VEXPAPA-708492 format. One record per residue: x, z, y of N, C-alpha, C in turn. Coordinates in Angstrom, 2 decimals, always signed. Layout:
{{X; Z; Y}; {X; Z; Y}; {X; Z; Y}} ...
// end
This chain:
{{-27.27; -7.60; -15.46}; {-27.76; -8.19; -14.25}; {-27.40; -9.68; -14.27}} {{-28.34; -10.50; -13.89}; {-28.08; -11.93; -13.71}; {-27.98; -12.18; -12.21}} {{-26.92; -12.84; -11.79}; {-26.75; -13.14; -10.37}; {-26.26; -14.57; -10.21}} {{-26.58; -15.15; -9.06}; {-26.17; -16.52; -8.78}; {-25.77; -16.63; -7.32}} {{-25.09; -17.71; -6.99}; {-24.64; -17.94; -5.62}; {-23.89; -19.25; -5.54}} {{-23.21; -19.43; -4.43}; {-22.38; -20.62; -4.29}; {-21.14; -20.27; -3.48}} {{-20.09; -21.03; -3.70}; {-18.85; -20.86; -2.94}; {-18.26; -22.22; -2.67}} {{-17.45; -22.28; -1.64}; {-16.79; -23.52; -1.25}; {-15.36; -23.53; -1.78}} {{-14.96; -24.66; -2.32}; {-13.61; -24.85; -2.83}; {-12.90; -25.81; -1.88}} {{-11.81; -25.35; -1.29}; {-11.05; -26.16; -0.33}; {-9.78; -26.67; -1.01}} {{-9.51; -27.94; -0.86}; {-8.24; -28.47; -1.34}; {-7.78; -29.59; -0.41}} {{-6.49; -29.84; -0.41}; {-5.87; -30.78; +0.53}; {-5.05; -31.81; -0.24}} {{-5.12; -33.04; +0.22}; {-4.20; -34.05; -0.28}; {-3.26; -34.42; +0.85}} {{-2.55; -35.51; +0.74}; {-1.55; -35.88; +1.74}; {-2.17; -36.21; +3.10}} {{-3.41; -36.67; +3.13}; {-3.98; -37.15; +4.37}; {-5.23; -36.40; +4.83}} {{-5.99; -35.83; +3.93}; {-7.28; -35.24; +4.29}; {-7.46; -33.88; +3.63}} {{-8.41; -33.11; +4.17}; {-8.85; -31.90; +3.51}; {-10.24; -32.14; +2.93}} {{-10.54; -31.50; +1.82}; {-11.80; -31.72; +1.12}; {-12.46; -30.38; +0.84}} {{-13.78; -30.35; +0.91}; {-14.56; -29.17; +0.60}; {-15.56; -29.55; -0.50}} {{-15.60; -28.75; -1.55}; {-16.53; -28.98; -2.65}; {-17.38; -27.72; -2.81}} {{-18.70; -27.88; -2.84}; {-19.61; -26.77; -3.08}; {-19.77; -26.55; -4.57}} {{-19.70; -25.29; -4.98}; {-19.90; -24.91; -6.38}; {-21.01; -23.88; -6.45}} {{-22.02; -24.12; -7.28}; {-23.07; -23.15; -7.55}; {-22.79; -22.51; -8.91}} {{-23.13; -21.23; -9.03}; {-22.89; -20.55; -10.29}; {-24.04; -19.60; -10.61}} {{-24.22; -19.31; -11.87}; {-25.10; -18.27; -12.38}; {-24.31; -17.53; -13.44}} {{-24.30; -16.20; -13.33}; {-23.48; -15.41; -14.23}; {-24.25; -14.18; -14.71}} {{-23.78; -13.59; -15.78}; {-24.37; -12.41; -16.37}; {-23.35; -11.28; -16.28}} {{-23.78; -10.13; -15.78}; {-22.89; -8.98; -15.66}; {-23.47; -7.81; -16.45}} {{-22.60; -7.08; -17.14}; {-22.98; -5.92; -17.92}; {-22.19; -4.73; -17.39}} {{-22.88; -3.61; -17.16}; {-22.19; -2.45; -16.61}; {-23.00; -1.18; -16.75}} {{-22.77; -0.27; -15.80}; {-23.40; +1.04; -15.84}; {-23.84; +1.43; -14.43}} {{-24.95; +2.15; -14.37}; {-25.47; +2.66; -13.10}; {-25.81; +4.13; -13.25}} {{-25.72; +4.86; -12.15}; {-26.13; +6.26; -12.12}; {-26.99; +6.48; -10.88}} {{-27.83; +7.48; -10.94}; {-28.69; +7.77; -9.80}; {-29.58; +8.95; -10.06}} {{-30.46; +9.18; -9.10}; {-31.38; +10.29; -9.22}; {-32.68; +10.00; -8.51}} {{-33.72; +10.73; -8.91}; {-35.04; +10.59; -8.29}; {-35.56; +11.99; -7.99}} {{-36.17; +12.12; -6.80}; {-36.72; +13.38; -6.36}; {-38.17; +13.19; -5.95}} {{-39.03; +14.12; -6.37}; {-40.45; +14.09; -6.03}; {-40.81; +15.43; -5.41}} {{-41.43; +15.39; -4.21}; {-41.87; +16.63; -3.57}; {-43.26; +17.01; -4.10}} {{-43.68; +18.21; -3.77}; {-45.00; +18.67; -4.20}; {-46.12; +17.89; -3.53}} {{-45.85; +17.30; -2.38}; {-46.85; +16.51; -1.67}; {-46.90; +15.05; -2.15}} {{-46.02; +14.66; -3.05}; {-46.07; +13.32; -3.63}; {-45.08; +12.32; -3.07}} {{-44.21; +12.74; -2.16}; {-43.20; +11.82; -1.64}; {-42.07; +11.67; -2.66}} {{-41.57; +10.45; -2.79}; {-40.55; +10.12; -3.79}; {-39.34; +9.52; -3.09}} {{-38.14; +9.93; -3.50}; {-36.90; +9.33; -3.01}; {-36.01; +9.06; -4.23}} {{-35.38; +7.90; -4.21}; {-34.52; +7.51; -5.32}; {-33.27; +6.86; -4.76}} {{-32.13; +7.16; -5.34}; {-30.86; +6.55; -4.94}; {-30.08; +6.23; -6.21}} {{-29.42; +5.07; -6.21}; {-28.64; +4.68; -7.39}; {-27.46; +3.80; -6.97}} {{-26.45; +3.77; -7.80}; {-25.27; +2.92; -7.59}; {-24.69; +2.56; -8.95}} {{-24.08; +1.39; -9.02}; {-23.51; +0.97; -10.28}; {-22.46; -0.11; -10.10}} {{-21.78; -0.38; -11.18}; {-20.73; -1.39; -11.19}; {-20.80; -2.12; -12.54}} {{-20.53; -3.41; -12.51}; {-20.57; -4.19; -13.75}; {-19.51; -5.28; -13.71}} {{-19.27; -5.87; -14.85}; {-18.26; -6.91; -15.00}; {-18.92; -8.19; -15.49}} {{-18.52; -9.32; -14.88}; {-19.07; -10.63; -15.27}; {-18.62; -10.99; -16.68}} {{-19.56; -11.55; -17.45}; {-19.28; -11.87; -18.85}; {-19.07; -13.36; -19.10}} {{-19.64; -14.23; -18.28}; {-19.58; -15.67; -18.55}; {-18.46; -16.40; -17.82}} {{-17.82; -15.76; -16.85}; {-16.71; -16.33; -16.08}; {-17.07; -17.65; -15.40}} {{-18.31; -17.75; -14.90}; {-18.72; -18.95; -14.18}; {-18.34; -18.90; -12.70}} {{-17.93; -17.75; -12.20}; {-17.57; -17.61; -10.79}; {-16.20; -16.95; -10.68}} {{-15.69; -16.87; -9.46}; {-14.41; -16.21; -9.21}; {-14.56; -14.69; -9.14}} {{-15.80; -14.21; -9.10}; {-16.06; -12.78; -9.01}; {-15.91; -12.16; -10.39}} {{-15.16; -11.07; -10.49}; {-15.00; -10.40; -11.77}; {-15.83; -9.12; -11.86}} {{-15.98; -8.42; -10.74}; {-16.69; -7.15; -10.70}; {-17.82; -7.24; -9.70}} {{-19.01; -6.78; -10.09}; {-20.19; -6.83; -9.24}; {-20.71; -5.42; -9.05}} {{-20.99; -5.06; -7.81}; {-21.56; -3.75; -7.52}; {-23.03; -3.87; -7.18}} {{-23.76; -2.79; -7.37}; {-25.16; -2.75; -7.00}; {-25.51; -1.34; -6.55}} {{-26.50; -1.25; -5.74}; {-26.93; +0.06; -5.27}; {-28.24; -0.07; -4.52}} {{-28.88; +1.06; -4.30}; {-30.14; +1.02; -3.58}; {-30.68; +2.39; -3.27}} {{-31.62; +2.38; -2.33}; {-32.34; +3.58; -1.92}; {-33.81; +3.21; -1.85}} {{-34.66; +4.02; -2.45}; {-36.10; +3.79; -2.40}; {-36.78; +5.05; -1.88}} {{-37.76; +4.85; -1.03}; {-38.57; +5.95; -0.51}; {-40.02; +5.53; -0.65}} {{-40.88; +6.42; -1.13}; {-42.27; +6.05; -1.32}; {-43.17; +7.25; -1.46}} {{-44.39; +6.96; -1.86}; {-45.41; +7.99; -2.07}; {-46.07; +7.75; -3.42}} {{-46.20; +8.81; -4.19}; {-46.84; +8.72; -5.51}; {-48.28; +9.20; -5.40}} {{-49.21; +8.29; -5.70}; {-50.63; +8.63; -5.67}; {-51.01; +9.31; -6.98}} {{-51.79; +10.38; -6.88}; {-52.15; +11.11; -8.09}; {-53.62; +11.04; -8.36}} 
// end
């Protein structure tokens, strides 16, 4: 999975506080599991979940989760 985002970096000196915006793009590799169900009338439901680890270390995030639910109709 490729993901991107931004985070704020706060730091302080003797007199002021400073905020720096950082944008990142990272690549995560992992595993997902899930299932798909189809009824006789053509309705489809799918659910999945997974976890992966960042490979490029461009962000402070080390572990990324993903998941989803899909509901639809299959035309025949």
